[in-house]
N, C-alpha and C positions, 0 to 999 in steps of 0.2 A: 326605682332603679331597673333599667331594662336588662342589663347583664348581671346575673347573680354573682356576687363575689365568692371567693373561696373562703369558707368559714371552717375553723377548727374548733372542736369542743373536747373538753376533758370527760372521757367516758369512765365513770366509776367502775363499770363492769370489767373493763380491760385494764384499768389503772394507768391509762395513758391518753395523750391528746391525739385525736383522730380527725381526719377530714370529714366534714359533715356532708353526707350524701343520702338524702331522704329516699325512702323506698319508692315513692313516686316522684319524679323529678320536679314537679311544680307544686306539689302538695306536702304539707307537714302535719302529722298527727302528734299532739302533745297532751299528755295526761299528767296532772299535778295533784298530789294528795292534799285535799282541802282540810278545813278545821273540823274538830269534834265540837259541836256547838252546845257545850254544857256550861260555858263560862265566857267572860270577855276575851276577845282575841288579844294575845300579848305581843310585845315588840318582836320577839323571835319569829312568831308566825308572820308578822308584817314584813320582816326582812325576806323570808322565803318567798312570799307571794309577790313582793315587789321585784325580786330577782327574776322570777319567771314572767312577770309582766314585761320586763325589759327584753327578755328573750323573745316573747311573743311579738312585741313591738318591732324588734330589729328584723326578725324573720319576715314579718309582714312588709316592712320597709324595703327589704331586699327582693320583694316580688313574689314570695311564696304565699299560697293560699293556706292559712293555718287554721286547723280545727283544734281549738284549745278546750280541753275538758278538765274541769276542776270540781271534785265532788264535795258533798256535804255529808259528814259522818253523823248520823242521827240515831244510830243504834249499834250495839255490838262491841263498842270500845269499853272494855271493863277497866275498873280502877287498877292502877299500876300496870296497865297494858298486859294483864294476865289472862289466863283461861278460866279462872275461877273468881267469884266475887260479884260485886254489884256493877251494873252498867252505870257509866258516869252520868248519863242524862237522867236515868231513873233515880239515881241517888240524889241528884239536885232537885228533881221534881218532888221527892218525898220531903226533903228539907224545907222546901218552900211551899209545900201543900199545893202543888200545881199538877196539871196533866203534863206528861212528858213532852207532848207536842207544843205546849205553851213555852216550855223551856227552849225547845228547838227554835221556835219562831222568834223569841226574844233575842237569842244570841246570834241567830242567822241575820236578823235585821241589823244588830250591832256590828257584826262582821262586815256586812255590805256598806254600812255607813263609814267605817274606818277605811275600807278599800277605796271608797269614793273620795274621802278626804285626801288620801295619798295619790289620787289620780291614777289608780290602777284600772285598766280596762276590764270590763266584765268578760268572763270566758265565753266561748261559743255555746257551751252546754254546761249546766251545773246540776248534775243528777244527785239524788239523795239515796242513801242506803235503803231507807224504808220504802222507797219507790221502786225497788228492784228485788223484792223478796222472792218473787216467783222465779226470776232468773238465777238467784243465788241457790235456791233449792235445787233447780235443774243442774247446776254445775256440781253441787255436792253429790247428787245422785249419780252423775256421770263418773265422778271420781271413785265412788263405791263400786260401780260396775266395772271399772278398770282395775279394781283390786288395790287401789292406792289410798283408800280411805275405809274406815270401818265404823260401825255403829255399836254403841254400848250404852244401855240404860237410857236411850232417847237422845244421846249426844253423838255427834260424828266427829272423828278426828282424822287428820291427814297422817299417813304413815311415812314419816321422814326416812327411816332406815330402808324401807322397801323402795321408796322413790330413789334414794341414793344408790341402791344396788343397780338400778336400771340406768339412771342418768349420770350419777357420780359428780354432780355439780352443786349440791346444797352447801351453801357457805361461800360460794364464789364471789358474790357481790361484796360481802362484808369482810372477806378474807378470813372467815372462821373455818377451822378444820373440824369436821364432824366428830372425829375421835376425841378431840380436845373438848368440844362442847359436851359430849356424852360423859366424859370423865369428870367434868366440872359440875355436873348436876347430880343431885343426890338420888339414890335408888328409891323406887316408889314404895317398896316394902308393903305392897298390897293396899296402900292408903289412897291410891288414885286409880281411876278407871282406864287411864291411857295404857297402851301396851309398853310405851317407853316415854321417858320424861321430855324428849325433844318433839314429840308429836304435838300438833297444835289444833285448836278447835276450828272446825268448819261450821258446825251447828251445835248449839247448846240447848239441852233440855231446860225448860223454864220451871223453876221451883214454884210452889204455890204463891209465894210472896212476890214473885217477879212480875212487874206490871206491864212490861213490853214483851209481847208474845204473839206468835203466828202459828197456824196449823201447818204441819209438815208430814211427810210419810213416816217420820220417826216420833210423832207426837208434838204437842205444843212446845215451841221453843223460839229461839232467835238466832240470827247468823253470827258467826265469829267476825272479828274485826278485819281480818285479812281478805276474806273472800269477796267482800264488796268491791274492792278496787280491781280485782281480776275480772269480775263480772262487768262492771261499768266501763272499764277501759276497752275491753274486747267488744262490747256491744256498740260503742260509738266510734271506735278507731280501728277495729279489726283485730284478728288474732295475733298479728304482729304489727307494731306501729313504731314510730320514729323515736320520740323522746318521752321518758318518764322522769318526772322531777319530784322533789320534796326536800325536806330538811335532812341534814346529816344524821339526826337522831332516828330517822326511820329506816336507815339501811338494814339494821337488824333489831328486831326480827321481822318487821312489817314487810319491807321490800323483798327480803330473802324468801319469805313465805309466799309472797305474790308470784315470784319467779317459779317456785316449785309448783304451785297450784296451776298456774297458766300453762307451764310446760307440760305438766301431766295431763291437763285437759285437752290441749290442742296438738301436742306432740311437735311443738316447734318453739323456738326462742321467742318470747312475747315482745321484747323491747330491744331496739337496736342501740340506743344511747341512753344511759342512766346518768342524770345530772343531779347533784346534791348541793344545796346551799349550806354554808357553815353556821356555827352557832354565834350567839351574841353575848358579850360580857358587859358588865358595868364596873367601871374603875378597875378593870383587870380581873374581876371575879365573875364566875358564872352566875347568870341571873337565876334567882329562885326566891320563892315566898319565904322560905325558912331563913334566908339571909337578909331579908328586909330590903332587897334591892330590885324586886320585881316591879318594873314601872309599866303601867298601862298606857296605851296611846293617849287617852284623854288626860291623864296626869301629866304627860310630857307636853301636850299642847297647851294645857292650862297652867302648868308650873306648880301643881299642887302636891307633888311628891317631895318628901323631906330631903332627898338628895339633890334637888334642883333649886336654883335661886329664882328662876323665872320660867315662863313657858316659851316654847318654840313652835313655830308653825309646822303643819304637815309637810310643806315643801322643804323645810330645813331638815326634817327627819329623812325625807326621801333622798335629798342631796347627800346627806351623811351616809346613807346606805350605799349610794352609788359610788362614793369615793373609795370604798373598799371592795375589792373583787369578791364576787359572790361565794367563792370557794374558800375565802380567808375568814378568820375570826374577826368580827367587828366589835370594837369597844366603844361604849358610850360613857362620856364624862362631861362635866360642866364645861371644861376647857375645849373639848372637841366640839361640843354643840355650839359654843360661842364662835369658834373659828369657822364652822360650817355655815352659820348664819351670815357671817361677813362674806364668805366665799360665794354663797348662793346669791346674795344681793349684788355682788360684783358682776357675776355673769348675767343676772337679770337686768342690771343697768345696761350692760353691753347689748343685750338682746333688744332692749328698749331703744337704745341709740341707733342700732342698725335699721330700725324701722323708719328713722328720720333722715339718715345720711343719704346723700346723693352726690354724684359727680357732676361737674360742669363741663370742663374741657380737659381731656387727658393730655398731660404734658410729657416731658421726658420721663421714661419709666425708671423707677428705682428698682433695678433688677434684683438686688439682694433681698429687699423687702417683699417684692412680688413673689420670688421663689419661696421665701420663708412662709408666707401665708398659704401658698399651695401645699407646701410640705406639712404644715400644721393640720390642714384638712385631711391629707392623705394618712398621716399618722393617727389621727382620731379614728378614722374608719379601719385602719390596720388594727388598732386596739380592739374595736368591736368585733372584727373578724377573728381575733385571737381569743376565743372562748369568752366573748362578750365582756371584754375588759373595760368597763365603764370608767374606771379610775384613769386610764390612759386617755380616753376620749375627753374627760373633764379637764385634764392637765393641758390638753391642746386648746381647749376653749379658753383657758386662762392665757395661753400664749397669744391667741388671736385677740383677746380682749385689750391687751396693752396698746397695740397700734391703732385699734378702732377708737379707743378713748383719746389717743393723741390726735387723730383726725378730727374728732368732735370738738376737742378743746383748741383746735388749730395750732397745736404744737408740731404738727406734721401736715403735709399737703396730701389730701385724699386723691388728688389728680395725678399723683406720681405712681399709682399702681394701675395696671391695665383694667379696662372696663370688664374684660372677661373674668379676671381675678376678683374684682370687686363683686360682681354678680355671684360668682361661685362662693365667696365668703358669706354673703348674705343668705344664699340658699342653704348652704351646708350648715351654717351656725343655727339657723332656724330649725332645720330638720333634726339636728343633733339635740338641741335644747328642748324642743317641744315634742316632736314625733317619736324620737328614739328614747331619750332619757325621761320623757314624760313630765318635764318641769313646766310649771305655769306661773303666771303672775296672779297671786291670790287676791289682790285688791280688786274689788268690783268696780264696774264702770262709773257708778255714781261717786265712789270715793275718789277715783282718778279725776273725774270732772270737777269735783269740789277742790282738789289740790291745784288744778289748773286755774280755777277761778281765784283762789287765794293767791296764786302766783301773780296774777294781774294786779291785785290790790298791792302786793309787795312791790311790784315794778313802779306803780304810781307813787307809793310812799317813798321809795328810794329817789325817784325823780324830784319829788317835792321836799326831799331832805327831812322827812318825818322819821327820824332814826329810832324813836321809841316804838313806833308802829312796826318798823323794819325788824327790830329785835324781837318784838312780841310775835310777829308772824314766824320768824325763824324758830322761836321756842315752840310754837304750836306744831310746826313741821317736825321738829326733833322729837316731840312727845309721841308722834305717830310713826317714828322710825324713818323719817324722810329727811333729806337735806336739800337745801337750795344751792344751786350752782351758779355763781356769778362768773360769766366768761366774757371774753372779748366780743364773741359773736352774739351774745344775748344772755338771757336768764332761763334756766330750766330747773326741774326738780328730779331727784332720783332717790333710790333707797339707800339708807345709811349702811356703809360698808365697815 
């Protein structure tokens, strides 16, 4: 697109929808908190990363040069997101008798595999926490120098109350009030080395049994969870950048702490727009291991989880995610998955049909239909411009699908819409389906070639009235999720809706 559209985004920081105006008119810097690679990536993670993949795709489609940074957390994220206890990766390494970096490599590879299956584009830069220890130590030291952090017994903590005396904005992102937070935490009673319970770790002293450790001015230790994102986002995107994204569960304390650290370090607001993807539920209940409803991507694809009757392809999951706005709660159920499989196949069939359709000689224009198709396209992009509302875009693709199928089945004449409208429909549908929504035909070319060859055998059997063979071929197609379409204009195959 040559002219950039007017896009509005919901900014969690201001709690309102705002016109998107990047710091640099043609460039966008976007940072998204990536996974802590101590376990298999779960569906909630997948939803968050797919949501920001859409945002990345759409901003790129609109003509922006986007630098998308998504980190890998491979140290510092302690169990229960706390400032005390074991590192999640180190704990996994001990349980499996592995080196921590073996755990990191295994689950980073698994994460990348799932992202590829979901057709998520790789970020521009994917930095890791362990690759930026020097920079994290430097930022911690600068905060000590500014008097906003303090060292005790080899650990360094951020002084939340002192920061708030100066800036007065701790809690702004999550809507937490500092006094309430302080009142709702227990007194330390000398049992903790922090000055107050709200302070958070920037650097932790490594106990003798802690296997992940680095040398620092304060002794051997490791970075806190929050400092890594302030360091990596500022290194690759600058001290102030356009978009910071992540799951809703990261608003507090992770993102709140990021804002405090970065503002204290650079004396400026670090991020212009904060965007958060909402949580995922299963049959109306929040997903969790203790509830027995935590479904891994592989289990959904293979249908091996007890809550599922069968497997669904990665594109069905992606399509399902896109039907719900990224800021809304998304629910997974057998019924919803089945409906999404049918819906995806319907749009995929239309995409397939549009590659084959052509006009011969335009006749008298059906003005009403011509206008409706143009309006469908405009509404689809209006949805994308309104905080990346993929659900609206998909609903308009369904609206376009109906007349396109009628043209293909010769229930309506394709030559009764203008050549300009027809070309616009083909171009816009393809752009929305593939480039923006990131949906693809998962069948490989060999499979499609075989289906086409089988269709020739079917045609011949039908001409020769070999109906047993006709029925047998239909059954083979059905077993593969395909249907044979007998039409006035000929015979074709499509995906079962």
